[in-house]
N, C-alpha and C positions, 0 to 999 in steps of 0.2 A: 833633212836627215830622216825624219820620220817617214816621209815619202818612198825614200829609197829602201828603208827597212820594209816597208809594206810590199814594194815591188818584189824585193828579194824574197820575202816570205811567200809570195804568190808564186814566184818561179820554183821555189823549193817544193811547194805543194804539188805544182803541175809535174814536176820531175818525178816525185814520189808516186803520183798517180800513173804516170806512163810506166815507171819501173814496176809498179804492182801489176799492171795489165800485162806486161812483158812476162812476168814470173808465172802468172795465171795461164798464159798462152803456152809457155814452154811446159809447164806441168801438163796441160791438156795433150799436147803433142807426145809427150813422154808416155802418158797413160794410153793413147792410141796406139803408139808402136809397141808398147809391152803387150797390149791385147792382141794386136795383129801377130806379134811374135809367138804368143801362146797358141793362138789357133792354127798357125802355120807349122808348128813343130810337129815333126813325124811322130806318130803313134807306133810303139814298137812292142813286139811280142818276142821276148827273149827265151831262147831254147837252151838249156844248161844240161848237156848230156855226154855220154860217152860214144863209142864207136857205133852203137845202134842208132845214134841220130847224127853222126858225123860222116854218114855216107861212105863207111869202110867198105872198100871192094866194089863201090858202085860208080857209075858215071856222075859227075857233078850235075846236081840238079834234079836227079831221079830218085833221091831218097824221100822219106815221108815229110821231112821239113820243106823241101823244095816243093812237093805236091801241095803241102799246106798253104804255101804263098799263092800258088795258083788258085786254090780254092777260095782263099780269102778275097782275091781279086774278082773272081767270078760272083762271090757273094756281096760285091760292092763295098767291102771292108777296107778302112784306111790303114789297117795294121800292116806293118812291115816285119816280116820275120827276120830276127837277128839269130842266126845259128851259131852259138858260142861253144858247141860241143867239141870234145877232143877225144880221139880214140884212146882207150885205156884209162881214162879218167875215173877217179873214185869220189866218194862223198866228200873226203877231206880236200881233195883237189878243187871240187866245185865250191866248197866253202871258202877256200883261200882265194879263188878268182873271182867270186861273186861281188864283193864290195866294189872293186874297180869297174866291173861290167855294169853294175847298177848305176854307178855315178856317170859312166860314159853314155849309156843308151837310155837310161831313165824309162824302163818299160813300164807298160800298162799292165802287161801280163807276163808272169814268169811260169815256164813250163820246166820242171825238174824231172830229168830222166837219168837218175844215177842210183847206183847201189849194187848193180849185178857184179862189178869188178871187185867190190868189197867182199862179196861171197866167194868169188873164184880165188881170192887171196886169203880167205879164212879169217877176215878181220872180225873183231867182236861186234855182235849186233848192236850192242849199247852204243859204241863208237859211231857206227853208221846212223843210227837214230839221232844221236845228239847233233851230228853234222847236218842231217836233213832238217832237223828242228831250227838250227841256227839260220839255215838258208830261208826257211819259211819266215822266220821272225824278221830278218832283214828286208825281205820283199814287203812285209806287211808295214814295217816302219816307213818305207818309202811309197805306200799306198799302192803297191801292185798286187793284182789279183794273182792267185797261185794255182796252178794244175800240177799235181803230183801224179807221175806215171809209175804204177806198181808193176813189179817183176816177180817171177817166181823162179826157183831153181830145181834142178833135177833131184829125184829122190835119194840118189847116191850119196848125198850129203848128210843123210840121216834124217828120219822122220820129224824129229824134235826141231832141228835147225831149219829144215825146210818149212815147217809149219809157222815157226816164229819169224822167218824172214818175210813171209807172205803177209803176216799179220802186222808186221812193222809199218808198212804203207797204210794199211787199214786203220791201225791206231793213230797214226799221225794225222791223217785226214779227219777222223772223227774228233780228235782232241782239238784240232786247229780250225776245224769247219771249213777245210778247203776242198776243192774239187779233186777227185781220184779216178784215174783210169785203173780199174782193178787189176787187169793183167794185159800188159802190152802185146804179148803174143797170143792172145785169144784167137783161136780159129786157125793158126798157122803152126802152133808148137809141135804137133804130132805129123806134120806133113813135111818130109825131108826134101821134097821137090821145090819147097819154097825158101831153101837154105842154100847158102854158098857152100863150097867144098869142105870147109871146116865144120859144118853142121852147128855152128854158133850164130853167125850173122845172117839175117834174112837177105834174099836176093832181090833183084829189081822187081820180080814179080809179086813179091810179098809187101812191097812198100804201100801200094793202095790200101791193102787190108789193115796195115798198121795205122794209116791216117784214119780209116774208118773206125778203128778201135779207140782214137783219141777224139775225134770230132764231136761225138755226142756230149762228151763231158767238157770240151772246150767251148761249144757253141753258147751255152748259157752265159759264159763269161764275156761273151761278145754282145750281150743284151739281146740276144735273139732266142726265140723259143724253138 
């Protein structure tokens, strides 16, 4: 009887040892798979903008966001540009859409190009600023770097509104210590030959210049000098 108990105890110990080994093996495999998945996950750059980034009036792929993807590939970057821009979008539209976009794409970098339509509609600057701040906050909560694209409006809106609108982007960038493109239309704003017939949207010839305005401020976020 005692012998049977000893043999049973021995078999039990052996089974426990094998089971423990299998559990350690499975844990190791799970760790390897998780690590491989993390390394293989695409690195995304999310552009949240309006018609200026949504290729309004342009052939698909010729806008500055399409040119950005080409430049990233030439620069050997693994980043994939996800262009979530919508013509006519405002800062409240971007704020409402961003949570789902962040969950879906989990971007490493968020480029915010919004606000011009707020001004065209005469929305209060405080509302626009609060919406932009909320988008910056959400991106930071999810460990995404932020590039804010600044806009300016024509002086016919009044000198005070015009000044405060431009300062809004500068104030947000300074307060949050995020990268800023001071003026998206730098170098093209006064050249009507670089705009479509509506004199609002840059044409295809202007798109490389728009990218050149963005690139120096985006490049440091890529870890490049």
